[in-house]
Biopython code that builds the backbone (N, CA, C, O; Angstrom):
import numpy as np
from Bio.PDB.StructureBuilder import StructureBuilder

atoms = [
    (1, "MET", "N", (-34.650, 140.558, -128.321)),
    (1, "MET", "CA", (-33.236, 140.319, -128.377)),
    (1, "MET", "C", (-32.698, 140.798, -129.723)),
    (1, "MET", "O", (-33.277, 140.513, -130.771)),
    (2, "ILE", "N", (-31.607, 141.514, -129.680)),
    (2, "ILE", "CA", (-30.963, 141.997, -130.900)),
    (2, "ILE", "C", (-29.732, 141.129, -131.141)),
    (2, "ILE", "O", (-28.890, 140.972, -130.257)),
    (3, "ILE", "N", (-29.634, 140.572, -132.335)),
    (3, "ILE", "CA", (-28.502, 139.714, -132.682)),
    (3, "ILE", "C", (-27.677, 140.418, -133.752)),
    (3, "ILE", "O", (-28.197, 140.832, -134.788)),
    (4, "ASN", "N", (-26.389, 140.544, -133.480)),
    (4, "ASN", "CA", (-25.473, 141.150, -134.429)),
    (4, "ASN", "C", (-25.131, 140.106, -135.494)),
    (4, "ASN", "O", (-24.567, 139.059, -135.175)),
    (5, "LYS", "N", (-25.466, 140.382, -136.741)),
    (5, "LYS", "CA", (-25.269, 139.421, -137.835)),
    (5, "LYS", "C", (-23.800, 139.038, -137.990)),
    (5, "LYS", "O", (-23.494, 137.868, -138.222)),
    (6, "GLN", "N", (-22.895, 139.987, -137.868)),
    (6, "GLN", "CA", (-21.468, 139.686, -138.026)),
    (6, "GLN", "C", (-20.969, 138.771, -136.909)),
    (6, "GLN", "O", (-20.188, 137.853, -137.160)),
    (7, "ASN", "N", (-21.420, 139.019, -135.672)),
    (7, "ASN", "CA", (-21.019, 138.152, -134.561)),
    (7, "ASN", "C", (-21.570, 136.746, -134.749)),
    (7, "ASN", "O", (-20.868, 135.765, -134.506)),
    (8, "LEU", "N", (-22.809, 136.646, -135.177)),
    (8, "LEU", "CA", (-23.419, 135.341, -135.400)),
    (8, "LEU", "C", (-22.669, 134.573, -136.496)),
    (8, "LEU", "O", (-22.396, 133.382, -136.344)),
    (9, "GLU", "N", (-22.343, 135.244, -137.578)),
    (9, "GLU", "CA", (-21.593, 134.598, -138.658)),
    (9, "GLU", "C", (-20.223, 134.140, -138.173)),
    (9, "GLU", "O", (-19.756, 133.066, -138.554)),
    (10, "ALA", "N", (-19.576, 134.950, -137.332)),
    (10, "ALA", "CA", (-18.256, 134.578, -136.793)),
    (10, "ALA", "C", (-18.358, 133.355, -135.884)),
    (10, "ALA", "O", (-17.500, 132.473, -135.934)),
    (11, "VAL", "N", (-19.392, 133.296, -135.060)),
    (11, "VAL", "CA", (-19.584, 132.152, -134.159)),
    (11, "VAL", "C", (-19.844, 130.877, -134.960)),
    (11, "VAL", "O", (-19.274, 129.828, -134.662)),
    (12, "ILE", "N", (-20.694, 130.968, -135.964)),
    (12, "ILE", "CA", (-20.995, 129.797, -136.791)),
    (12, "ILE", "C", (-19.745, 129.345, -137.541)),
    (12, "ILE", "O", (-19.500, 128.144, -137.662)),
    (13, "ALA", "N", (-18.964, 130.275, -138.039)),
    (13, "ALA", "CA", (-17.726, 129.926, -138.727)),
    (13, "ALA", "C", (-16.752, 129.229, -137.789)),
    (13, "ALA", "O", (-16.103, 128.260, -138.183)),
    (14, "LYS", "N", (-16.641, 129.711, -136.546)),
    (14, "LYS", "CA", (-15.740, 129.085, -135.566)),
    (14, "LYS", "C", (-16.243, 127.686, -135.211)),
    (14, "LYS", "O", (-15.443, 126.759, -135.083)),
    (15, "ALA", "N", (-17.554, 127.520, -135.052)),
    (15, "ALA", "CA", (-18.118, 126.200, -134.754)),
    (15, "ALA", "C", (-17.826, 125.224, -135.894)),
    (15, "ALA", "O", (-17.499, 124.063, -135.644)),
    (16, "ASN", "N", (-17.941, 125.678, -137.126)),
    (16, "ASN", "CA", (-17.613, 124.830, -138.272)),
    (16, "ASN", "C", (-16.132, 124.476, -138.293)),
    (16, "ASN", "O", (-15.758, 123.351, -138.626)),
    (17, "GLU", "N", (-15.299, 125.437, -137.938)),
    (17, "GLU", "CA", (-13.847, 125.204, -137.889)),
    (17, "GLU", "C", (-13.507, 124.155, -136.823)),
    (17, "GLU", "O", (-12.699, 123.257, -137.063)),
    (18, "VAL", "N", (-14.126, 124.275, -135.653)),
    (18, "VAL", "CA", (-13.907, 123.297, -134.578)),
    (18, "VAL", "C", (-14.390, 121.922, -135.026)),
    (18, "VAL", "O", (-13.710, 120.922, -134.796)),
    (19, "ASN", "N", (-15.552, 121.864, -135.662)),
    (19, "ASN", "CA", (-16.091, 120.598, -136.143)),
    (19, "ASN", "C", (-15.160, 119.949, -137.168)),
    (19, "ASN", "O", (-14.917, 118.744, -137.109)),
    (20, "ASP", "N", (-14.641, 120.738, -138.103)),
    (20, "ASP", "CA", (-13.713, 120.213, -139.101)),
    (20, "ASP", "C", (-12.433, 119.699, -138.446)),
    (20, "ASP", "O", (-11.928, 118.637, -138.809)),
    (21, "HIS", "N", (-11.907, 120.460, -137.473)),
    (21, "HIS", "CA", (-10.699, 120.040, -136.763)),
    (21, "HIS", "C", (-10.950, 118.735, -136.026)),
    (21, "HIS", "O", (-10.114, 117.832, -136.044)),
    (22, "TYR", "N", (-12.103, 118.641, -135.380)),
    (22, "TYR", "CA", (-12.473, 117.420, -134.655)),
    (22, "TYR", "C", (-12.475, 116.224, -135.604)),
    (22, "TYR", "O", (-11.924, 115.169, -135.288)),
    (23, "LYS", "N", (-13.097, 116.396, -136.764)),
    (23, "LYS", "CA", (-13.173, 115.300, -137.734)),
    (23, "LYS", "C", (-11.785, 114.849, -138.181)),
    (23, "LYS", "O", (-11.540, 113.654, -138.350)),
    (24, "LEU", "N", (-10.883, 115.802, -138.371)),
    (24, "LEU", "CA", (-9.543, 115.475, -138.849)),
    (24, "LEU", "C", (-8.664, 114.827, -137.786)),
    (24, "LEU", "O", (-7.826, 113.986, -138.109)),
    (25, "THR", "N", (-8.842, 115.204, -136.532)),
    (25, "THR", "CA", (-7.898, 114.768, -135.501)),
    (25, "THR", "C", (-8.445, 113.757, -134.506)),
    (25, "THR", "O", (-7.666, 113.028, -133.891)),
    (26, "HIS", "N", (-9.750, 113.689, -134.331)),
    (26, "HIS", "CA", (-10.283, 112.838, -133.274)),
    (26, "HIS", "C", (-11.282, 111.785, -133.732)),
    (26, "HIS", "O", (-11.604, 110.876, -132.968)),
    (27, "LEU", "N", (-11.769, 111.884, -134.937)),
    (27, "LEU", "CA", (-12.788, 110.948, -135.389)),
    (27, "LEU", "C", (-12.149, 109.609, -135.723)),
    (27, "LEU", "O", (-11.218, 109.530, -136.524)),
    (28, "THR", "N", (-12.660, 108.571, -135.102)),
    (28, "THR", "CA", (-12.141, 107.227, -135.361)),
    (28, "THR", "C", (-13.292, 106.315, -135.737)),
    (28, "THR", "O", (-14.372, 106.380, -135.150)),
    (29, "GLY", "N", (-13.051, 105.476, -136.711)),
    (29, "GLY", "CA", (-14.078, 104.530, -137.126)),
    (29, "GLY", "C", (-15.338, 105.246, -137.575)),
    (29, "GLY", "O", (-15.283, 106.273, -138.253)),
    (30, "ASN", "N", (-16.459, 104.692, -137.189)),
    (30, "ASN", "CA", (-17.732, 105.305, -137.565)),
    (30, "ASN", "C", (-18.504, 105.742, -136.327)),
    (30, "ASN", "O", (-19.717, 105.553, -136.239)),
    (31, "ALA", "N", (-17.785, 106.329, -135.369)),
    (31, "ALA", "CA", (-18.409, 106.825, -134.142)),
    (31, "ALA", "C", (-19.366, 107.961, -134.478)),
    (31, "ALA", "O", (-19.040, 108.849, -135.265)),
    (32, "THR", "N", (-20.538, 107.924, -133.880)),
    (32, "THR", "CA", (-21.531, 108.957, -134.171)),
    (32, "THR", "C", (-21.546, 110.059, -133.118)),
    (32, "THR", "O", (-22.033, 111.157, -133.388)),
    (33, "GLN", "N", (-21.018, 109.785, -131.910)),
    (33, "GLN", "CA", (-21.039, 110.783, -130.846)),
    (33, "GLN", "C", (-19.673, 111.429, -130.697)),
    (33, "GLN", "O", (-18.642, 110.757, -130.697)),
    (34, "LYS", "N", (-19.689, 112.742, -130.572)),
    (34, "LYS", "CA", (-18.456, 113.463, -130.298)),
    (34, "LYS", "C", (-18.158, 113.373, -128.803)),
    (34, "LYS", "O", (-19.074, 113.412, -127.981)),
    (35, "ILE", "N", (-16.882, 113.252, -128.453)),
    (35, "ILE", "CA", (-16.461, 113.175, -127.059)),
    (35, "ILE", "C", (-16.122, 114.584, -126.583)),
    (35, "ILE", "O", (-15.345, 115.291, -127.224)),
    (36, "MET", "N", (-16.709, 114.990, -125.453)),
    (36, "MET", "CA", (-16.574, 116.374, -124.980)),
    (36, "MET", "C", (-15.122, 116.790, -124.795)),
    (36, "MET", "O", (-14.752, 117.901, -125.174)),
    (37, "ASP", "N", (-14.289, 115.922, -124.218)),
    (37, "ASP", "CA", (-12.887, 116.289, -124.020)),
    (37, "ASP", "C", (-12.200, 116.585, -125.347)),
    (37, "ASP", "O", (-11.369, 117.490, -125.421)),
    (38, "TYR", "N", (-12.531, 115.847, -126.381)),
    (38, "TYR", "CA", (-11.928, 116.080, -127.691)),
    (38, "TYR", "C", (-12.443, 117.371, -128.322)),
    (38, "TYR", "O", (-11.706, 118.070, -129.017)),
    (39, "ILE", "N", (-13.712, 117.679, -128.074)),
    (39, "ILE", "CA", (-14.261, 118.937, -128.581)),
    (39, "ILE", "C", (-13.520, 120.111, -127.934)),
    (39, "ILE", "O", (-13.129, 121.060, -128.614)),
    (40, "LEU", "N", (-13.334, 120.034, -126.617)),
    (40, "LEU", "CA", (-12.627, 121.107, -125.911)),
    (40, "LEU", "C", (-11.178, 121.195, -126.364)),
    (40, "LEU", "O", (-10.618, 122.289, -126.441)),
    (41, "ASP", "N", (-10.559, 120.041, -126.667)),
    (41, "ASP", "CA", (-9.193, 120.044, -127.199)),
    (41, "ASP", "C", (-9.153, 120.762, -128.545)),
    (41, "ASP", "O", (-8.262, 121.576, -128.790)),
    (42, "SER", "N", (-10.112, 120.465, -129.414)),
    (42, "SER", "CA", (-10.175, 121.138, -130.719)),
    (42, "SER", "C", (-10.379, 122.634, -130.543)),
    (42, "SER", "O", (-9.772, 123.431, -131.259)),
    (43, "CYS", "N", (-11.230, 123.025, -129.594)),
    (43, "CYS", "CA", (-11.439, 124.452, -129.321)),
    (43, "CYS", "C", (-10.117, 125.108, -128.945)),
    (43, "CYS", "O", (-9.774, 126.167, -129.470)),
    (44, "GLY", "N", (-9.378, 124.483, -128.039)),
    (44, "GLY", "CA", (-8.107, 125.037, -127.588)),
    (44, "GLY", "C", (-7.102, 125.169, -128.710)),
    (44, "GLY", "O", (-6.388, 126.168, -128.795)),
    (45, "LYS", "N", (-7.042, 124.168, -129.574)),
    (45, "LYS", "CA", (-6.086, 124.204, -130.683)),
    (45, "LYS", "C", (-6.432, 125.289, -131.703)),
    (45, "LYS", "O", (-5.573, 125.727, -132.468)),
    (46, "LEU", "N", (-7.691, 125.716, -131.707)),
    (46, "LEU", "CA", (-8.134, 126.741, -132.647)),
    (46, "LEU", "C", (-8.302, 128.106, -132.001)),
    (46, "LEU", "O", (-8.936, 128.995, -132.568)),
    (47, "GLY", "N", (-7.729, 128.269, -130.806)),
    (47, "GLY", "CA", (-7.687, 129.587, -130.197)),
    (47, "GLY", "C", (-8.772, 129.910, -129.191)),
    (47, "GLY", "O", (-8.796, 131.016, -128.652)),
    (48, "VAL", "N", (-9.673, 128.975, -128.922)),
    (48, "VAL", "CA", (-10.685, 129.219, -127.900)),
    (48, "VAL", "C", (-10.181, 128.569, -126.615)),
    (48, "VAL", "O", (-10.447, 127.398, -126.348)),
    (49, "GLN", "N", (-9.462, 129.339, -125.842)),
    (49, "GLN", "CA", (-8.873, 128.843, -124.592)),
    (49, "GLN", "C", (-9.818, 129.122, -123.436)),
    (49, "GLN", "O", (-10.792, 129.860, -123.582)),
    (50, "ASN", "N", (-9.529, 128.535, -122.302)),
    (50, "ASN", "CA", (-10.259, 128.824, -121.064)),
    (50, "ASN", "C", (-11.764, 128.642, -121.198)),
    (50, "ASN", "O", (-12.535, 129.569, -120.951)),
    (51, "VAL", "N", (-12.171, 127.458, -121.586)),
    (51, "VAL", "CA", (-13.592, 127.148, -121.642)),
    (51, "VAL", "C", (-13.995, 126.630, -120.262)),
    (51, "VAL", "O", (-13.488, 125.609, -119.797)),
    (52, "HIS", "N", (-14.910, 127.347, -119.617)),
    (52, "HIS", "CA", (-15.388, 126.965, -118.289)),
    (52, "HIS", "C", (-16.844, 126.551, -118.377)),
    (52, "HIS", "O", (-17.640, 127.180, -119.075)),
    (53, "MET", "N", (-17.185, 125.492, -117.665)),
    (53, "MET", "CA", (-18.564, 125.035, -117.638)),
    (53, "MET", "C", (-19.085, 125.100, -116.213)),
    (53, "MET", "O", (-18.371, 124.786, -115.260)),
    (54, "SER", "N", (-20.323, 125.507, -116.083)),
    (54, "SER", "CA", (-20.950, 125.526, -114.768)),
    (54, "SER", "C", (-22.427, 125.182, -114.932)),
    (54, "SER", "O", (-22.992, 125.279, -116.021)),
    (55, "GLU", "N", (-23.032, 124.781, -113.822)),
    (55, "GLU", "CA", (-24.437, 124.415, -113.825)),
    (55, "GLU", "C", (-25.180, 125.357, -112.889)),
    (55, "GLU", "O", (-24.759, 125.574, -111.752)),
    (56, "VAL", "N", (-26.278, 125.912, -113.366)),
    (56, "VAL", "CA", (-27.075, 126.800, -112.523)),
    (56, "VAL", "C", (-28.170, 125.992, -111.837)),
    (56, "VAL", "O", (-28.596, 124.951, -112.335)),
    (57, "ASP", "N", (-28.612, 126.482, -110.702)),
    (57, "ASP", "CA", (-29.615, 125.774, -109.920)),
    (57, "ASP", "C", (-31.017, 126.095, -110.429)),
    (57, "ASP", "O", (-31.885, 126.522, -109.667)),
    (58, "LEU", "N", (-31.222, 125.884, -111.717)),
    (58, "LEU", "CA", (-32.515, 126.090, -112.348)),
    (58, "LEU", "C", (-32.785, 124.853, -113.205)),
    (58, "LEU", "O", (-32.139, 124.675, -114.238)),
    (59, "PRO", "N", (-33.711, 124.010, -112.804)),
    (59, "PRO", "CA", (-33.986, 122.799, -113.573)),
    (59, "PRO", "C", (-34.420, 123.141, -115.000)),
    (59, "PRO", "O", (-35.202, 124.066, -115.219)),
    (60, "PHE", "N", (-33.904, 122.385, -115.958)),
    (60, "PHE", "CA", (-34.242, 122.664, -117.350)),
    (60, "PHE", "C", (-35.733, 122.509, -117.604)),
    (60, "PHE", "O", (-36.266, 123.118, -118.531)),
    (61, "SER", "N", (-36.416, 121.700, -116.792)),
    (61, "SER", "CA", (-37.856, 121.523, -116.979)),
    (61, "SER", "C", (-38.644, 122.791, -116.653)),
    (61, "SER", "O", (-39.804, 122.923, -117.044)),
    (62, "ASP", "N", (-38.008, 123.732, -115.930)),
    (62, "ASP", "CA", (-38.670, 124.993, -115.562)),
    (62, "ASP", "C", (-38.310, 126.145, -116.491)),
    (62, "ASP", "O", (-38.688, 127.288, -116.234)),
    (63, "SER", "N", (-37.588, 125.859, -117.563)),
    (63, "SER", "CA", (-37.105, 126.942, -118.413)),
    (63, "SER", "C", (-37.136, 126.539, -119.881)),
    (63, "SER", "O", (-37.008, 125.361, -120.217)),
    (64, "ALA", "N", (-37.305, 127.517, -120.736)),
    (64, "ALA", "CA", (-37.218, 127.274, -122.174)),
    (64, "ALA", "C", (-35.770, 127.314, -122.643)),
    (64, "ALA", "O", (-35.470, 126.900, -123.762)),
    (65, "VAL", "N", (-34.875, 127.807, -121.800)),
    (65, "VAL", "CA", (-33.450, 127.903, -122.141)),
    (65, "VAL", "C", (-32.701, 126.837, -121.362)),
    (65, "VAL", "O", (-32.713, 126.841, -120.131)),
    (66, "TYR", "N", (-32.053, 125.928, -122.068)),
    (66, "TYR", "CA", (-31.321, 124.839, -121.423)),
    (66, "TYR", "C", (-29.881, 125.224, -121.119)),
    (66, "TYR", "O", (-29.258, 124.654, -120.223)),
    (67, "SER", "N", (-29.356, 126.183, -121.857)),
    (67, "SER", "CA", (-27.954, 126.552, -121.671)),
    (67, "SER", "C", (-27.662, 127.862, -122.382)),
    (67, "SER", "O", (-28.484, 128.390, -123.131)),
    (68, "MET", "N", (-26.465, 128.365, -122.122)),
    (68, "MET", "CA", (-26.010, 129.546, -122.859)),
    (68, "MET", "C", (-24.494, 129.576, -122.819)),
    (68, "MET", "O", (-23.861, 128.944, -121.973)),
    (69, "CYS", "N", (-23.939, 130.308, -123.734)),
    (69, "CYS", "CA", (-22.491, 130.473, -123.802)),
    (69, "CYS", "C", (-22.198, 131.973, -123.805)),
    (69, "CYS", "O", (-22.764, 132.732, -124.592)),
    (70, "VAL", "N", (-21.311, 132.375, -122.915)),
    (70, "VAL", "CA", (-20.905, 133.770, -122.839)),
    (70, "VAL", "C", (-19.446, 133.835, -123.269)),
    (70, "VAL", "O", (-18.569, 133.281, -122.605)),
    (71, "MET", "N", (-19.194, 134.509, -124.375)),
    (71, "MET", "CA", (-17.819, 134.661, -124.859)),
    (71, "MET", "C", (-17.173, 135.838, -124.148)),
    (71, "MET", "O", (-17.765, 136.911, -124.034)),
    (72, "THR", "N", (-15.957, 135.626, -123.673)),
    (72, "THR", "CA", (-15.197, 136.668, -122.999)),
    (72, "THR", "C", (-13.889, 136.868, -123.749)),
    (72, "THR", "O", (-13.597, 136.135, -124.694)),
    (73, "GLN", "N", (-13.112, 137.840, -123.342)),
    (73, "GLN", "CA", (-11.804, 138.063, -123.969)),
    (73, "GLN", "C", (-10.881, 136.865, -123.762)),
    (73, "GLN", "O", (-10.017, 136.588, -124.594)),
    (74, "ASP", "N", (-11.072, 136.151, -122.637)),
    (74, "ASP", "CA", (-10.187, 135.044, -122.285)),
    (74, "ASP", "C", (-10.690, 133.688, -122.745)),
    (74, "ASP", "O", (-9.938, 132.716, -122.672)),
    (75, "GLY", "N", (-11.918, 133.578, -123.213)),
    (75, "GLY", "CA", (-12.437, 132.285, -123.611)),
    (75, "GLY", "C", (-13.943, 132.256, -123.630)),
    (75, "GLY", "O", (-14.591, 133.157, -124.163)),
    (76, "ALA", "N", (-14.501, 131.201, -123.038)),
    (76, "ALA", "CA", (-15.949, 131.034, -123.059)),
    (76, "ALA", "C", (-16.427, 130.447, -121.747)),
    (76, "ALA", "O", (-15.764, 129.594, -121.158)),
    (77, "ASP", "N", (-17.582, 130.910, -121.293)),
    (77, "ASP", "CA", (-18.249, 130.358, -120.116)),
    (77, "ASP", "C", (-19.542, 129.704, -120.597)),
    (77, "ASP", "O", (-20.432, 130.375, -121.120)),
    (78, "ILE", "N", (-19.635, 128.390, -120.414)),
    (78, "ILE", "CA", (-20.821, 127.651, -120.808)),
    (78, "ILE", "C", (-21.627, 127.370, -119.548)),
    (78, "ILE", "O", (-21.121, 126.779, -118.594)),
    (79, "VAL", "N", (-22.875, 127.795, -119.551)),
    (79, "VAL", "CA", (-23.751, 127.634, -118.392)),
    (79, "VAL", "C", (-24.858, 126.655, -118.774)),
    (79, "VAL", "O", (-25.576, 126.862, -119.752)),
    (80, "LEU", "N", (-24.984, 125.587, -117.987)),
    (80, "LEU", "CA", (-25.962, 124.542, -118.252)),
    (80, "LEU", "C", (-27.056, 124.566, -117.194)),
    (80, "LEU", "O", (-26.780, 124.818, -116.021)),
    (81, "ALA", "N", (-28.289, 124.306, -117.598)),
    (81, "ALA", "CA", (-29.377, 124.160, -116.636)),
    (81, "ALA", "C", (-29.162, 122.877, -115.837)),
    (81, "ALA", "O", (-28.565, 121.920, -116.330)),
    (82, "LYS", "N", (-29.639, 122.869, -114.640)),
    (82, "LYS", "CA", (-29.478, 121.728, -113.741)),
    (82, "LYS", "C", (-30.234, 120.501, -114.266)),
    (82, "LYS", "O", (-31.387, 120.598, -114.687)),
    (83, "GLY", "N", (-29.564, 119.352, -114.231)),
    (83, "GLY", "CA", (-30.226, 118.092, -114.549)),
    (83, "GLY", "C", (-30.266, 117.702, -116.012)),
    (83, "GLY", "O", (-30.985, 116.772, -116.378)),
    (84, "LEU", "N", (-29.511, 118.389, -116.860)),
    (84, "LEU", "CA", (-29.488, 117.982, -118.269)),
    (84, "LEU", "C", (-28.833, 116.613, -118.383)),
    (84, "LEU", "O", (-27.840, 116.333, -117.711)),
    (85, "ASN", "N", (-29.389, 115.769, -119.230)),
    (85, "ASN", "CA", (-28.764, 114.462, -119.416)),
    (85, "ASN", "C", (-27.498, 114.598, -120.270)),
    (85, "ASN", "O", (-27.218, 115.663, -120.820)),
    (86, "HIS", "N", (-26.755, 113.522, -120.367)),
    (86, "HIS", "CA", (-25.463, 113.538, -121.067)),
    (86, "HIS", "C", (-25.592, 114.023, -122.512)),
    (86, "HIS", "O", (-24.761, 114.796, -122.988)),
    (87, "CYS", "N", (-26.627, 113.571, -123.202)),
    (87, "CYS", "CA", (-26.792, 113.952, -124.612)),
    (87, "CYS", "C", (-27.012, 115.454, -124.771)),
    (87, "CYS", "O", (-26.440, 116.074, -125.668)),
    (88, "TRP", "N", (-27.846, 116.047, -123.899)),
    (88, "TRP", "CA", (-28.081, 117.490, -123.973)),
    (88, "TRP", "C", (-26.816, 118.262, -123.617)),
    (88, "TRP", "O", (-26.513, 119.275, -124.246)),
    (89, "GLN", "N", (-26.071, 117.790, -122.606)),
    (89, "GLN", "CA", (-24.811, 118.455, -122.244)),
    (89, "GLN", "C", (-23.840, 118.413, -123.408)),
    (89, "GLN", "O", (-23.233, 119.428, -123.747)),
    (90, "ARG", "N", (-23.687, 117.248, -124.023)),
    (90, "ARG", "CA", (-22.760, 117.081, -125.144)),
    (90, "ARG", "C", (-23.172, 117.978, -126.306)),
    (90, "ARG", "O", (-22.330, 118.644, -126.908)),
    (91, "TYR", "N", (-24.472, 117.996, -126.622)),
    (91, "TYR", "CA", (-24.977, 118.834, -127.709)),
    (91, "TYR", "C", (-24.688, 120.307, -127.434)),
    (91, "TYR", "O", (-24.259, 121.040, -128.326)),
    (92, "THR", "N", (-24.923, 120.729, -126.211)),
    (92, "THR", "CA", (-24.722, 122.136, -125.840)),
    (92, "THR", "C", (-23.259, 122.527, -125.971)),
    (92, "THR", "O", (-22.932, 123.561, -126.552)),
    (93, "ILE", "N", (-22.401, 121.709, -125.437)),
    (93, "ILE", "CA", (-20.967, 122.035, -125.468)),
    (93, "ILE", "C", (-20.452, 121.988, -126.883)),
    (93, "ILE", "O", (-19.269, 122.232, -127.118)),
]
sb = StructureBuilder()
sb.init_structure("model")
sb.init_model(0)
sb.init_chain("A")
sb.init_seg("    ")
for serial, (resi, resn, name, xyz) in enumerate(atoms, 1):
    if name == "N":
        sb.init_residue(resn, " ", resi, " ")
    sb.init_atom(name, np.array(xyz, "f"), 0.0, 1.0, " ", f" {name:<3s}", serial, name[0])
structure = sb.get_structure()
């Protein structure tokens, strides 16, 4: 697999931006878990629109890859392996 360093840096920067926005607008008290709807809201407010999630019929126990994200011109498609528990889904998203 060939990874473009500039694309990777841009993705990490956007993830940090979303995380910072989440902390400023949605973090209450000393909650340790991020809420998926709030994460998606932060993504939308920062220009990542049209985030779609789907589950493939491949159990995560049969694969080394639990999920992937495909960035498109219109947003992002997040693909999850079948049967991931809530914590893995939340972490992936």
